[in-house]
N, C-alpha and C positions, 0 to 999 in steps of 0.2 A: 824844544828842550821843557822837560816836565821835572818839577819838584814833589818830594814826599817829605810833608813834617811829622814826622814819627811821633809828636808828643806836645800837646797844646791843651790848653783848658778852656774850650769856648762857651762851656757852662757858667764860667765865672760872670759874677755881677757886674763886673767892668764892662762885660759886652751887651748888658739888658737893653741899652737904648737903641743899638745899631746892629745886633748880630745876624739879621735875616739878610742885610744891606750888604755886611762886612763879608758872609760867606761866598755870597756872588761875587765879589771884588777878588776874593782870595783864588777862586776859580778861574778868573779872567786873568790873572796874575800868573797864572802856568804853575799854581801848586794844586796841582789835580788831584791828590789824594793826601789825607792827614787825619790823626788819630786824636779825637778829643777825648783825654784822658781821665779815667775817674781816681778818684782818692778816697771817697767816703761813698756811703749807700746814695744819699742824695746826689752827689755828683757823678755816681756810676749810672743812675736811673736817668739822669739829664742827659749823658753821653749817649745811652741807648736811644732816649727819643730822637736826638740829632742823626744818629746812624740810619735811624729806621725813615727818616725824612730826605735825607740826601744820601745818595747812591756812593758819592765819593768820601763820604765820611766814615770813619770805623771808630771804635770805642775798646775801653778796655773796664775792667771791674775790680774793685779792690778797695782796700782801707789802708790809707797810709800813715807812716808811725805816727804822724804829727795828727791824726784825727780819730785814733783808737778811743774807745770809751776810759773811764776813769776808774772802773772797776772791772774783775774779771767775767762776773756774771754776764754784765752787759756788753763785754767785748765777744763771748762766746754767741751770745744772742745775735749780735752784728755779722758775727762770721756767717752765721747760717742764713743770714740775710742776703748776703753776698752770694754763697751757695745757691740759694733758692732763684736769685735773680739771674744768675748764670744759666741756669738749668732750664728757667722759663724763656729766656731769649736765644738759646745758643743754636738754635736751629736756623737763624737768620743770616750766619754768618759773619755778622757784623762786630760781634765781641772777638777780637783777637788775642787777647792777653790777660791776665790777672795780673792788676797792678793799678795804680803804683801802690807797691809794697815795699818793706825794708826796714832800715834802723836810721833812725835821726837823734844823735846824741847832743847835737848843737843846743837844741831846745831845751831837751829832758835832761834834767840832772839826777834826779830822784831813781836809785838803784832798782826798786820794786818797778817803777813805771818803765823802766828799762828792760826789765824780764818781761812785762807784759808785750813789749814791742816785740821782742824775739818770739814769744808764744805766735803773736798774732802773723808774723811772718812765716813761721812753719806751718802755721795752719792753712794760711792761704797758698803756700805751695803744695799742699794736699789737694788744694781745691783745682789748682791748675793741672795737675797732674789726672786726676780723677776726668776732667773734661779735655785734656789732652790740649792744653793751652802753654804758650810760654809764659815767662813771668816780666814785669816792668819793675826795675828795682831803684828804689829812693834811698840812697846812703849819705850820710853827712855825719863825719867826724865819728865813725864807726867802721872803718875799715876792716880791722882784725874780725871783730864779730860778725861781719856781713860775710866775709869768706869762710869764717868757720862754719856758720851755719849752710852755706852752700856746698861746703865739702862733705858735711854731716847728712844733709837732707838731699836725695838726689831730686834733680830738677829732671824730668824727661826731654822736655820740648827747649830747655835750655831758656835763653832770653836776652835781656836787652839792661844793660846800666845805662839808665836816662841821666840826661843832664849829667853826665858822669865827671866826678871830682877828678882834678887835675893831679892825682895823686900816682906816682910810678908803680909802687909796689900795687895797689889795687888793680890797675890796669894790667899789668903783669899777670896776676892771679886769674883774673876776669878772662883773659884771653886764654890761659890755660885750661880753664872750665868751659871755655866753648862759648862764651857770651859774646853778645855783639856790644860796642861802644858806640853812644850816643853823643853828640857834640852838640852844645847850646852856645846862647849869646857869651858865657864867659871866655870861650877861647879867642874872641876878638876884642876883648878889653885890654886896654893899654898897660894896664898893671898885672896882667896875667903873665907870669914869669915864665913858666915852664909849658905854657901851651904848644908851643911848636914842637919840642921835644915830645909830648904826649901823643899829638897827632902824628908824627914821625912814627912812634911805635906800633900803631895801630894800623893792620892789613888792610887793603882794599877791600876785601871781602867781608869784613867785621864792622865796617863804618856805617852809621846812621846820622843824620842831623835832625835838630829839632829846634823849636824856639821855645817851650815850656810857657808858652804864651798865656797870660799878659803879662808875665813876670820876664826879667832878663833880657831885656831888649837889647841888642848887640849894636857894636860899633857899626854906622855912625849915627845911629837913632837912640844909642843909649838914654835911659831916663825917661822915655816914651811909653806909652801903652803899647807892649809888643802884640804882634799877631803874625799869623801864618806866613804873611807875604815876606816877613823879613826872614826867613829861611836861607833865602839866596845869599844872605851875607855871611851865614856860616857856612855855606858850601864853598863861597869864594875864598875864604881864609883857607879851609882846606884844600882847593886847588893851588893856591900860592904856594902853600908850604911842602905839599908833595910834588908842585911843579908839575902839574898836570892841569888840562883845560877846565873851566867850568862845565861844560857840556858834559866832559868824562866823569867828573865829581857828581853830576847831578843824577846821572844815569846809573853809577856805581851803587849810590846811596838808594836811590828809587828799586833799584832791583834787590838790593839787601833787604830793606824794607817788606817788599812784599814775599820775600823768601822767610824771614823769619816770622811774619804775621800770617803765613798760608794764604795769600791774597793773590786770586788767578788774574 
């Protein structure tokens, strides 16, 4: 049985002391492929370095809504840097998506800054289309604007709602747009009221699993530093809700990740 953690952040400083050892332990624990996702220029560069070093690690490049610069001029400069980074490294086939990109209104209350988030989102969709890559979406408290942008800006290779918020309308619209839904630790939380309903909404051919580590460790290890080995707990939750075996869940989500990220 093999597992694919479709979204983690192994470049995070919380892994600085034991990163190399941990990566080997992850592979031994049957997590045989994983995506160390970018969220800034620096994070994207580190993800590329890891993907070059380990054949079973893949990466994404992008600027998340929480990491965009404070002004428009700097934003366009950073967007160009992401484009150049992808162009320089696309040939090795280890950059599998543009992301994580999107909107986050939980932290950003300023309307002008929210407009910058929208512009950054749209510009990075253009980069994805230019390189024939899917996108990985971060959205928080911005459901309507996220869906509006996706409806108004064609995404050729579609993509993934990573750590997808457990919002019925968002999941419904995302599936209509032919996007994948990636489940993370929150679906296992005891106070996650509608997790079962959302899991049931998502067809087997549109499910992914992820840890988003080092954040959001699932039950029963909630509150600890998360890492890709814990993706099994998310897979088990899905298996329980859908009343299928863990083996089947692992295979479905593994194959789905390979498909959306065009991994052979």
